[in-house]
C-alpha positions in Angstrom: 11.6 -36.0 -11.4 8.6 -35.0 -9.2 5.5 -35.5 -11.3 2.6 -36.8 -9.2 -0.7 -38.1 -10.6 -3.8 -39.0 -8.6 -6.1 -41.3 -10.6 -9.7 -41.7 -9.3 -8.4 -41.5 -5.7 -10.9 -41.9 -2.9 -10.7 -42.1 0.9 -13.4 -43.2 3.4 -13.2 -43.6 7.1 -15.8 -46.3 7.8 -19.0 -45.3 6.0 -17.9 -41.7 5.7 -16.4 -40.7 2.4 -14.1 -37.8 3.0 -12.4 -37.8 -0.5 -14.9 -38.6 -3.3 -13.2 -39.9 -6.5 -10.8 -37.3 -7.9 -8.1 -36.9 -10.5 -5.2 -34.5 -10.2 -1.9 -34.0 -11.9 1.0 -32.1 -10.3 3.8 -31.4 -12.8 7.5 -31.7 -12.0 8.8 -28.6 -10.3 5.4 -27.0 -9.6 4.5 -25.3 -6.4 1.0 -26.5 -5.9 -1.2 -25.3 -3.0 -4.2 -27.2 -1.6 -6.5 -24.6 -0.1 -9.9 -24.7 1.4 -11.8 -24.3 4.7 -11.2 -26.5 7.7 -12.5 -30.1 7.1 -12.3 -29.8 3.3 -9.9 -32.8 3.0 -6.7 -31.0 2.0 -4.5 -32.5 4.7 -6.1 -35.9 4.1 -5.3 -35.6 0.4 -1.7 -34.7 1.3 -1.4 -37.7 3.6 -2.7 -40.0 0.8 0.1 -38.7 -1.4 2.7 -39.2 1.4 1.4 -42.7 2.1 0.5 -41.8 5.7 -3.1 -42.7 4.9 -4.1 -45.7 2.8 -6.3 -44.9 -0.2 -9.7 -46.5 -0.3 -9.6 -46.6 -4.1 -7.6 -45.3 -7.0 -3.9 -44.9 -7.6 -1.1 -42.6 -6.6 1.5 -42.4 -9.3 4.9 -40.8 -8.6 7.3 -40.3 -11.6 5.4 -42.9 -13.6 5.5 -45.6 -11.0 2.4 -46.8 -9.1 3.2 -45.9 -5.4 -0.3 -46.7 -4.0 1.0 -49.6 -2.0 4.6 -48.3 -1.4 5.5 -47.4 2.1 5.9 -43.7 3.0 9.7 -44.1 3.5 10.2 -45.4 0.0 8.1 -42.8 -1.9 11.0 -40.4 -2.1 8.9 -37.6 -0.5 9.8 -35.3 2.5 7.0 -33.9 4.7 7.1 -30.8 6.9 4.4 -30.5 9.5 3.0 -27.5 11.4 4.6 -28.9 14.5 8.3 -28.9 14.0 8.9 -32.4 15.4 12.5 -31.7 16.4 14.4 -33.6 19.0 14.9 -31.1 21.9 18.1 -32.9 23.2 19.8 -32.8 19.9 21.6 -29.8 18.3 20.4 -28.3 15.0 23.2 -30.2 13.2 22.1 -33.5 14.6 18.4 -32.8 14.0 19.1 -32.1 10.3 21.4 -35.1 10.0 19.0 -37.5 11.7 17.4 -39.0 8.5 20.8 -39.4 7.0 22.2 -41.2 10.0 19.2 -43.5 9.9 20.1 -44.3 6.3 23.7 -45.0 7.4 25.3 -42.6 5.0 29.1 -42.0 5.4 29.8 -39.2 7.9 31.6 -37.1 5.2 28.5 -37.2 3.1 26.3 -36.4 6.0 28.4 -33.4 6.8 28.3 -32.2 3.2 24.5 -32.4 3.0 24.0 -30.8 6.4 26.3 -27.9 5.6 24.7 -27.4 2.2 21.2 -27.3 3.8 22.3 -25.0 6.5 23.8 -22.6 3.9 20.6 -22.6 1.9 18.5 -21.8 5.0 20.9 -19.4 6.7 21.4 -21.8 9.7 25.2 -21.9 9.8 25.3 -19.8 13.0 22.8 -22.1 14.8 24.2 -25.6 14.0 25.4 -26.1 17.6 22.4 -24.7 19.3 19.4 -26.8 20.5 15.8 -26.2 19.4 14.9 -24.5 22.7 17.3 -21.7 21.9 15.7 -20.9 18.6 12.7 -18.8 17.5 9.7 -20.4 15.9 10.8 -19.4 12.5 14.3 -20.8 13.0 12.9 -24.1 14.3 10.7 -24.3 11.2 13.8 -23.8 9.0 15.5 -26.6 10.8 12.5 -28.9 10.1 12.8 -27.8 6.4 16.5 -28.5 6.5 15.9 -32.0 7.7 13.7 -32.5 4.6 16.2 -30.9 2.2 19.0 -33.3 3.1 16.9 -36.2 1.9 17.0 -34.7 -1.6 13.4 -35.8 -2.1 11.3 -36.1 -5.3 8.8 -33.6 -3.7 8.3 -31.7 -0.6 4.9 -31.9 1.2 4.1 -29.0 3.6 1.1 -29.4 6.0 0.2 -25.9 7.2 3.8 -25.3 8.2 3.3 -21.7 9.3 0.3 -22.1 11.5 2.2 -21.8 14.7 4.0 -18.6 13.8 3.0 -15.1 14.5 1.9 -12.8 11.6 5.4 -11.2 11.0 7.2 -14.6 11.0 4.6 -16.1 8.7 5.3 -13.4 6.1 9.0 -14.0 6.4 8.8 -17.8 6.2 6.4 -17.5 3.3 9.0 -15.6 1.4 11.8 -18.0 2.4 9.8 -21.1 1.3 9.1 -19.4 -2.1 12.7 -18.5 -2.5 13.6 -22.1 -1.6 11.4 -23.4 -4.4 13.0 -21.0 -6.9 16.4 -22.3 -5.9 15.7 -26.0 -5.7 13.2 -26.3 -8.6 11.7 -29.3 -6.7 8.0 -30.1 -6.7 6.3 -28.7 -3.6 2.8 -29.4 -2.4 1.6 -27.0 0.3 -1.6 -27.2 2.4 -3.1 -24.1 3.9 -6.5 -22.6 4.9 -5.0 -19.2 4.2 -5.9 -18.0 0.8 -3.3 -15.2 1.0 -0.6 -17.9 1.4 -2.1 -19.7 -1.6 -2.2 -16.6 -3.8 1.3 -15.4 -3.0 3.2 -18.7 -3.1 1.6 -21.0 -5.7 2.1 -21.8 -9.4 -1.1 -23.8 -9.2 -3.9 -23.7 -6.6 -6.3 -26.5 -5.9 -9.4 -25.3 -4.2 -11.2 -28.0 -2.2 -14.6 -28.2 -0.6 -15.9 -31.3 1.2 -13.2 -33.4 -0.5 -14.1 -32.2 -4.0 -11.9 -30.2 -6.2 -13.8 -27.0 -7.0 -11.2 -25.5 -9.3 -7.6 -25.8 -10.3 -5.6 -23.0 -11.8 -3.0 -20.3 -11.4 -3.7 -17.6 -8.7 -4.7 -15.1 -11.3 -7.0 -17.5 -13.1 -8.9 -18.2 -9.9 -9.0 -14.5 -9.1 -10.2 -13.3 -12.5 -12.3 -16.4 -13.5 -13.7 -18.2 -10.5 -15.8 -21.1 -11.8 -18.4 -20.9 -9.1 -19.6 -18.8 -6.1 -17.6 -20.8 -3.6 -14.2 -20.2 -5.3 -15.2 -16.5 -5.9 -15.9 -16.1 -2.3 -12.9 -18.0 -1.0 -10.2 -16.4 -3.2 -9.6 -12.7 -2.6 -9.3 -10.6 0.5 -11.6 -9.1 1.6 -14.1 -11.5 0.2 -16.1 -10.8 -2.9 -19.5 -9.0 -2.4 -22.4 -11.2 -3.5 -25.6 -9.5 -4.6 -28.9 -11.1 -5.6 -32.4 -9.8 -6.5 -33.2 -7.0 -8.9 -29.6 -5.7 -9.2 -28.4 -9.2 -10.3 -31.4 -9.5 -12.7 -30.2 -6.4 -14.5 -27.2 -8.5 -15.5 -29.2 -11.6 -16.4 -27.8 -13.5 -13.5 -29.1 -15.0 -10.3 -26.1 -13.6 -8.4 -23.5 -11.0 -9.2 -20.1 -10.8 -7.5 -18.1 -7.6 -7.2 -14.7 -7.5 -5.4 -14.2 -4.7 -2.9 -11.2 -3.3 -5.0 -13.5 -3.0 -8.0 -15.9 -0.5 -6.5 -15.2 3.2 -6.8 -16.4 5.5 -4.0 -17.6 9.1 -4.0 -19.3 11.5 -1.6 -21.7 12.7 -4.2 -22.5 10.4 -7.1 -22.6 6.7 -7.8 -24.7 3.7 -9.0 -25.3 2.5 -5.4 -25.4 4.3 -2.0 -25.3 3.3 1.6 -24.2 4.3 5.1 -20.6 3.8 6.2 -20.2 1.5 9.2 -16.8 0.2 10.4 -13.8 1.6 8.5 -10.6 -0.4 8.7 -7.6 1.9 8.1 -4.5 0.0 7.0 -2.4 2.9 5.8 -2.2 2.3 2.1 -5.8 1.1 2.0 -9.0 1.6 3.9 -11.8 -1.0 3.9 -15.3 0.5 4.3 -18.2 -1.8 5.4 -21.3 -0.1 4.0 -24.8 -0.7 5.3 -28.3 0.2 4.1 -27.6 -0.4 0.4 -30.6 -2.4 -0.4 -28.3 -4.9 -2.1 -26.8 -7.0 0.7 -26.4 -6.8 4.5 -23.0 -5.3 4.0 -21.0 -4.2 1.0 -17.3 -4.0 1.5 -15.3 -1.5 -0.4 -11.5 -1.2 -0.7 -10.5 2.4 -1.1 -7.2 4.4 -1.0 -5.9 5.0 2.5 -6.5 8.7 2.5 -10.2 8.5 1.7 -11.8 10.0 4.8 -15.4 8.9 5.2 -16.7 8.6 8.8 -19.0 6.3 10.5 -22.6 7.2 9.5 -21.6 9.1 6.4 -23.5 8.4 3.2 -21.2 7.0 0.5 -21.9 6.5 -3.2 -20.4 3.5 -5.0 -19.9 2.6 -8.6 -18.9 -1.0 -9.6 -16.5 -1.5 -12.5 -18.8 -3.0 -15.2 -15.9 -4.9 -16.8 -15.1 -7.0 -13.7 -18.6 -8.0 -12.5 -18.9 -11.7 -12.0 -22.2 -13.4 -12.9 -23.5 -16.7 -11.5 -26.5 -18.8 -12.2 -29.0 -20.2 -9.6 -26.7 -23.2 -9.1 -23.8 -21.0 -8.3 -21.9 -21.7 -11.5 -20.1 -19.0 -13.4 -22.1 -17.6 -16.4 
């Protein structure tokens, strides 16, 4: 249970087509992440699956049944938004139980499901508190608990961590991943943060202007991006793109080299430049190198104890086995 298939799905608002025809299959139990820049259509695509937006064309098939015209409440899906949408006057217990009470389940069954969800999410100590007494991360767990008790075919997450600070985002990212491992339920997760995509997903769907640029596992997208857009979007810091004579040496219009695939030396190397800003992160240091004759800036990821200063000359050698090559149209060679 939980296989979702999109067949030739399109969406237009008036004369503006925001989702050109696309096909996508999400297998039962997968953790699939839709990722891309703002305005790429990832939230719209999620809402089409949920039934919160009507498709302009094509079919949404859930567990073999055509759900295109089925109302959101009858699709067997549970959605978690970036805003928690909790009732401030209700306790955590009543917030989690709300969809069950609307379904008129027996109280004993409601109590069982609420207690089960609270146990999974470590909310037992907060069941009698109100949302205003909780942290942002705890409130998001309550929203997820409200989804869990519905025992859905799939969970749909629409940028659920956007309102949390950096530390809480990391913690909740781990909690949602652990939840998936425990429940084995299909999850579709929307984010603009490629780090979230890389660390959480079984399958990543990279979107641009409503089009699917590539579908694959995190490592497939990292090692074999199908075009310059995916290459530049996946990976942090972003891949260095080099054109001109250096790219021509590799029989390509553009070559891409990830910052972590460039070795640095004070004395020898294939390329050289001047160190600009250095970002010291402890275990790693990111150097932004100018005056290379290759690109405006070349970013290099080096060990944290490498001690170049602003204005120093640095020599760089790219690993030849991981240079990415692209043609004039931006497609992988």
